[in-house]
C-alpha positions in Angstrom: 11.4 -0.9 -5.6 9.2 -3.4 -3.8 8.7 -4.1 -0.1 10.9 -6.6 1.3 9.3 -9.6 2.8 9.9 -8.5 6.4 10.8 -4.8 5.9 7.8 -2.8 5.3 7.3 0.9 4.4 4.1 2.3 5.8 3.8 5.1 3.2 3.2 2.3 0.6 -0.1 1.3 2.4 -3.1 3.9 2.4 -3.9 2.7 5.8 -0.5 3.4 7.1 1.1 1.6 10.0 -2.2 -0.4 10.9 -2.2 -1.7 7.3 1.6 -2.5 7.4 0.9 -4.7 10.5 -1.8 -6.7 8.9 0.7 -7.3 5.8 3.4 -8.1 8.2 4.7 -11.9 8.0 3.6 -14.2 10.9 7.0 -14.2 12.5 7.3 -10.3 12.4 8.8 -7.3 10.5 10.3 -4.0 10.7 8.0 -1.1 9.7 9.3 2.4 8.8 6.7 5.2 9.1 9.2 8.0 8.6 8.4 9.2 5.0 6.6 12.7 4.8 3.8 11.1 2.8 3.1 8.4 5.4 -0.5 8.2 6.7 -0.2 10.0 10.1 -3.3 8.2 11.6 -1.8 5.2 13.7 -5.4 4.3 14.8 -5.3 1.0 16.9 -2.2 -1.0 17.0 -2.2 -4.6 18.1 0.6 -6.8 16.8 -0.9 -9.9 18.1 1.9 -12.8 18.0 4.2 -11.0 15.7 7.4 -9.5 16.6 7.2 -6.0 15.3 9.5 -2.9 15.3 8.0 0.4 14.3 10.1 3.3 13.4 8.4 6.8 13.6 9.3 10.2 11.9 9.5 13.8 13.2 5.8 14.1 12.8 2.5 14.3 14.9 0.7 11.1 14.7 -2.7 10.5 15.9 -3.4 7.4 17.9 -6.4 5.6 19.7 -5.1 2.6 21.5 -1.8 0.5 21.4 -1.7 -2.9 22.9 1.7 -4.0 24.2 2.5 -7.5 23.1 5.8 -9.7 23.1 8.8 -8.0 21.3 7.0 -4.9 20.1 9.2 -2.0 19.7 8.1 1.6 18.9 10.9 3.9 18.3 10.5 7.6 17.6 13.0 10.5 16.9 12.8 12.0 20.4 10.4 13.3 23.0 11.2 16.9 22.1 8.1 17.1 19.7 5.6 19.8 20.3 3.5 22.6 18.8 5.2 25.7 17.2 4.5 28.7 19.1 5.4 27.3 22.6 8.3 28.7 24.5 10.7 26.1 23.3 9.1 25.4 19.7 9.1 28.0 17.0 9.1 28.2 13.2 12.7 29.3 13.1 13.5 26.6 15.8 10.9 23.7 15.6 10.6 20.9 17.9 11.2 18.1 15.3 10.8 15.1 17.7 8.0 12.5 17.5 4.5 13.3 19.0 1.7 10.8 19.6 -1.6 12.7 20.0 -4.3 10.6 21.6 -7.7 10.8 20.0 -9.2 8.1 22.4 -11.3 10.2 24.6 -11.2 9.0 28.2 -9.8 5.7 27.3 -6.0 4.9 27.9 -3.6 4.9 25.0 -1.2 2.0 26.1 -2.6 -1.1 27.6 -1.5 -4.7 28.2 -3.6 -7.7 27.2 -6.5 -8.6 29.5 -5.9 -12.3 29.3 -4.4 -15.0 31.3 -0.7 -16.3 30.5 -0.2 -13.4 27.9 2.7 -11.3 29.5 4.1 -8.7 27.2 7.8 -9.4 27.2 10.8 -7.5 25.8 8.9 -4.3 24.9 10.9 -1.1 24.0 9.2 2.2 23.9 11.4 5.3 23.1 11.6 8.8 21.6 8.3 10.2 21.6 6.0 12.8 23.2 2.6 11.5 24.3 -0.4 14.0 24.6 -3.9 13.3 26.0 -7.0 13.8 24.1 -8.3 17.2 23.8 -10.8 18.0 26.5 -10.4 14.6 28.1 -11.5 14.4 31.8 -10.0 11.0 33.1 -7.7 9.6 30.4 -4.6 7.7 31.4 -1.7 7.8 29.1 -0.4 4.2 30.1 -2.7 1.7 32.0 -0.8 -1.5 32.7 -3.7 -3.4 34.3 -3.2 -7.0 35.7 -5.7 -6.8 38.6 -8.0 -9.5 37.1 -5.7 -11.7 35.2 -3.0 -14.4 35.9 0.6 -14.5 34.6 0.3 -11.4 32.7 1.6 -7.9 32.6 4.7 -6.0 31.1 8.0 -7.8 31.7 11.6 -7.3 31.0 10.8 -4.1 29.2 12.2 -0.5 28.8 10.8 2.9 28.5 13.3 5.7 27.4 13.0 9.2 26.3 9.4 9.5 26.8 7.5 12.7 27.7 3.6 12.5 28.8 1.3 15.4 29.3 -2.2 16.5 28.9 -3.7 13.5 30.7 -6.5 14.5 33.2 -6.3 10.9 34.4 -3.1 9.3 35.3 0.1 9.7 33.2 1.6 6.1 34.1 -0.9 3.8 35.8 0.4 0.4 36.8 -2.3 -1.6 38.7 -1.7 -5.2 40.0 -3.9 -7.7 42.0 -4.7 -6.7 45.6 -4.2 -10.1 47.4 -1.5 -12.0 45.5 1.4 -12.0 43.1 0.2 -14.4 40.3 0.2 -11.6 37.9 2.0 -8.2 37.7 4.0 -5.7 35.8 7.7 -6.5 36.6 11.4 -6.0 35.7 10.8 -2.9 33.8 13.1 0.1 33.5 11.9 3.6 33.1 14.9 5.9 31.8 14.5 9.6 31.2 10.7 9.4 31.4 8.9 12.7 32.1 5.1 13.1 33.2 3.5 16.5 33.8 0.2 16.4 35.3 -2.8 18.7 34.3 -4.0 21.1 37.0 -6.2 19.2 39.4 -5.5 16.0 37.5 -4.7 12.4 38.7 -1.3 11.3 39.5 1.7 11.5 37.2 2.6 8.0 38.3 0.4 5.5 40.2 1.5 2.1 41.3 -1.1 0.0 43.2 -1.4 -3.7 44.1 1.1 -6.3 43.2 3.8 -4.8 41.2 7.5 -5.8 41.3 11.0 -4.8 40.4 10.4 -1.5 38.8 13.4 0.9 38.4 13.0 4.6 37.5 16.2 6.3 36.4 16.6 10.2 35.9 12.7 10.5 35.6 10.6 13.5 36.4 7.0 13.5 37.8 5.6 17.1 38.2 2.4 18.9 38.9 1.5 22.4 37.9 2.1 24.6 41.0 2.8 24.3 44.6 -0.4 22.9 46.4 -1.6 21.0 43.3 -2.4 17.5 44.1 -0.1 14.4 44.4 2.7 13.4 41.9 3.3 9.8 42.9 1.3 7.2 44.7 2.6 4.0 45.8 0.4 1.5 47.8 -2.1 -1.2 48.1 -5.7 -1.6 46.8 -8.7 -1.5 48.9 -9.9 -4.8 50.1 -6.5 -6.4 49.9 -3.4 -7.0 52.1 -1.2 -9.2 50.4 -0.6 -7.7 47.0 1.5 -4.6 47.2 4.5 -2.7 45.4 7.7 -4.5 46.1 11.3 -3.4 45.3 10.6 -0.1 43.6 13.7 1.9 43.0 14.1 5.6 42.0 17.4 7.1 41.0 17.7 10.9 40.4 14.1 11.5 40.7 12.6 15.0 40.2 9.2 15.6 41.7 8.0 19.1 42.2 5.0 21.8 41.9 2.5 19.8 43.9 0.9 19.5 47.3 2.7 16.3 47.7 5.5 14.6 45.9 5.0 10.9 46.9 2.4 9.3 48.9 3.0 5.7 50.2 0.2 3.6 51.3 2.0 0.3 51.8 4.9 -1.4 50.2 8.2 -3.3 50.8 11.7 -2.3 50.0 11.1 1.2 48.3 14.0 3.4 47.8 14.6 7.0 46.6 18.2 7.8 45.9 19.4 11.3 44.9 16.0 12.9 44.5 15.3 16.6 43.8 12.2 18.5 45.2 10.9 22.0 44.8 7.8 23.8 45.4 5.9 21.3 47.7 3.7 21.4 50.8 5.0 17.9 51.5 7.5 15.6 50.0 6.9 12.1 51.3 3.8 11.0 53.3 3.4 7.4 54.6 -0.1 6.3 55.6 -1.8 3.0 56.3 -5.3 2.7 54.9 -5.3 -0.6 52.9 -3.8 -3.0 55.5 -0.6 -3.0 53.6 2.2 -1.8 55.7 5.3 0.0 54.7 8.3 -2.0 55.4 11.7 -0.8 54.3 11.7 2.7 52.9 15.1 4.5 52.1 15.3 8.3 51.2 18.8 9.2 50.9 21.2 11.7 49.3 18.4 13.9 48.2 17.9 17.6 47.8 14.9 19.6 49.3 14.7 23.3 48.2 13.8 26.0 50.7 10.3 26.1 49.3 9.5 22.6 50.3 7.9 21.8 53.6 6.2 25.1 54.3 2.4 25.0 54.8 1.2 27.0 57.9 2.8 24.8 60.2 1.6 21.5 58.5 4.4 21.0 55.9 7.0 18.5 55.9 9.9 16.7 54.1 8.8 13.3 55.6 5.5 12.6 57.4 5.2 9.0 58.9 1.5 9.0 59.6 1.3 5.3 60.5 2.4 3.4 63.5 2.9 0.3 61.4 5.8 1.7 59.3 9.1 0.1 60.0 12.5 0.3 58.5 12.2 3.9 57.3 15.6 5.4 56.7 16.0 9.3 56.1 19.7 9.6 55.8 22.3 11.8 54.2 19.8 14.2 52.7 20.2 18.2 52.2 17.3 20.4 53.3 17.3 24.1 53.0 15.1 27.0 54.4 12.9 26.5 57.3 10.4 23.6 56.9 7.6 23.3 59.3 8.7 19.7 60.0 11.9 17.8 58.6 10.4 14.5 60.0 6.8 14.4 61.4 6.5 11.0 63.0 4.1 8.9 64.7 4.9 7.0 67.9 5.9 3.5 67.6 6.9 3.9 63.9 10.5 3.0 63.2 12.3 5.9 61.8 16.1 6.3 61.4 17.2 9.9 60.9 21.0 10.2 60.5 23.6 12.5 58.9 21.4 14.9 57.3 22.3 18.7 56.4 19.5 20.8 57.8 18.7 23.8 59.9 22.3 25.0 61.0 21.1 28.3 62.2 18.5 26.6 64.5 18.9 24.6 67.7 18.1 21.5 65.5 15.8 20.1 62.8 12.0 20.3 63.7 10.9 16.9 64.1 8.5 14.6 66.1 7.8 10.9 66.6 11.4 9.7 65.8 12.0 8.9 69.4 9.5 6.1 70.5 7.7 6.2 73.9 6.5 3.0 75.4 5.5 1.2 78.6 7.8 -1.5 80.0 6.8 -5.2 79.8 8.6 -8.4 80.2 9.5 -8.2 76.5 9.5 -5.0 74.5 9.7 -4.5 70.7 11.7 -1.5 69.8 12.0 -2.3 66.0 14.9 -0.4 64.7 14.9 2.8 66.5 17.9 4.0 68.7 16.3 6.1 71.5 13.2 5.1 73.6 11.5 6.9 76.3 10.0 4.5 79.0 7.0 5.2 81.2 7.6 4.5 85.0 6.9 0.8 85.7 8.0 -1.9 88.3 7.7 -4.7 85.6 11.2 -5.9 84.8 12.1 -5.7 81.2 14.0 -9.1 80.4 13.9 -9.2 76.6 14.4 -6.5 74.0 13.2 -7.4 70.6 14.7 -5.5 67.8 16.1 -5.5 64.2 19.3 -3.8 65.4 22.4 -5.9 64.8 25.6 -6.6 66.7 27.5 -3.3 67.3 24.5 -0.9 67.3 23.4 1.1 70.3 20.0 1.9 72.0 19.5 4.4 74.6 16.6 4.3 77.0 15.6 7.2 79.2 12.9 7.2 82.0 9.9 9.5 82.0 9.1 10.8 85.5 10.0 7.6 87.5 12.1 4.5 87.7 12.2 1.5 85.3 13.7 -2.0 86.1 15.7 -4.4 83.6 16.1 -8.0 84.5 18.5 -10.8 83.5 16.9 -14.0 82.1 15.9 -13.1 78.6 18.3 -11.4 76.1 19.7 -8.8 78.4 23.0 -9.6 80.0 23.5 -7.5 83.2 27.1 -9.0 84.0 25.9 -11.1 87.0 23.3 -8.8 88.2 19.8 -10.1 88.3 18.0 -6.7 88.2 19.0 -3.1 87.5 16.7 -0.2 88.3 17.2 2.9 86.3 16.0 6.5 87.0 17.8 8.5 84.1 19.3 6.9 81.0 21.0 3.7 79.9 22.7 2.5 76.8 23.0 -1.1 75.7 25.0 -2.4 72.7 24.0 -5.6 71.0 26.5 -8.4 70.9 26.9 -11.8 69.2 29.5 -13.1 71.3 27.9 -16.4 72.9 24.4 -15.4 71.8 22.5 -12.2 70.7 22.5 -10.3 74.1 22.1 -6.7 75.0 24.9 -5.6 77.3 24.9 -2.3 79.2 27.7 0.2 78.2 26.8 3.3 80.1 24.3 4.6 82.6 23.6 8.2 84.0 21.3 9.1 86.9 20.6 12.6 88.3 22.2 13.4 91.5 
């Protein structure tokens, strides 16, 4: 039997997969590296412009670096591989999946081309366990870097059934540009991808700079123990303000056993649906250190175990540590135990807390910063909040700027003195020119005849 022109068997080449790639026709081929006699050293893999599919067997392969190119597919026999003698792998019941063992020191294993106009499209990686180099101190498993190139990155691709561990650097590192979107990793699905950090190591997942439209489905990003580092980082890059993560969605995320599950330092349209968290000092922390503000974050239908948010009074489920954060929705979540804070907010941030299950045995969920405090002015900007405390002032408020829509309510209450509302802007006082409040007043937004705020109730102490 001879090799077919575009179906190659790596065991026929002394150099294994790398030699088969060299022999592959210019338009591409399928390479089988599944025979027991195949060379298990993958070395460096770079398919160039050839469309190549590689099938790997139930063995442990050593690898240096794999450059992701157009239509490259690497398909193993499952991420259940592992050494005999571990808790789940034995001689009697071996873990016969596919393992890729890095021998690349502190250099990353999977990379994208560092060239302009060279996006890696339609890549499929599935079915393997990726292990960091023995003794590495800063190695990344995946380093998808588009920070210094144009029209490049990983596009329209899928990662599935992959487990990553043993990297003291970052398990999956996606780095975009800091001041524009002319290049970036985008339109990628991560499905059943697991990353386990080394103790004291870098993030399991790090997305920084311009990255776009990434979806993580049923993925797990874990540390080693409660108090151990940060599992996921999403945010900008130092020195930039207009390159940032956008439209990043997690469905069924598991993130646990760390000091912090998710840190967000700027991004637009971020969503966490149905997440599960255990063994954490803090679950979600929003900061603003890179001039990239967080605009639009939804955390919903998620589960926080009783050992989340307890840290000597400093623990939390959500900490909004930035006045610039807006459109933060923490809704329909389930929280158990006695967290130090459910939401630890910052005044002027826009946080919506609604329909959560928590703390039924207490007087209410421990929270701060959800209700905004501000001083009256002719025009005030309340963003998307529903309750505002107003400092005393004689300046009439005539305009309320807000992202709230028709039918939504906002309640103002005075703090130790009177506040005046006036007609003439977008407040409709039903024929009155001014209205002085010492207590509370609720407005509803209407779109009949224009976007006006109309009073629906008022309360004053006797």
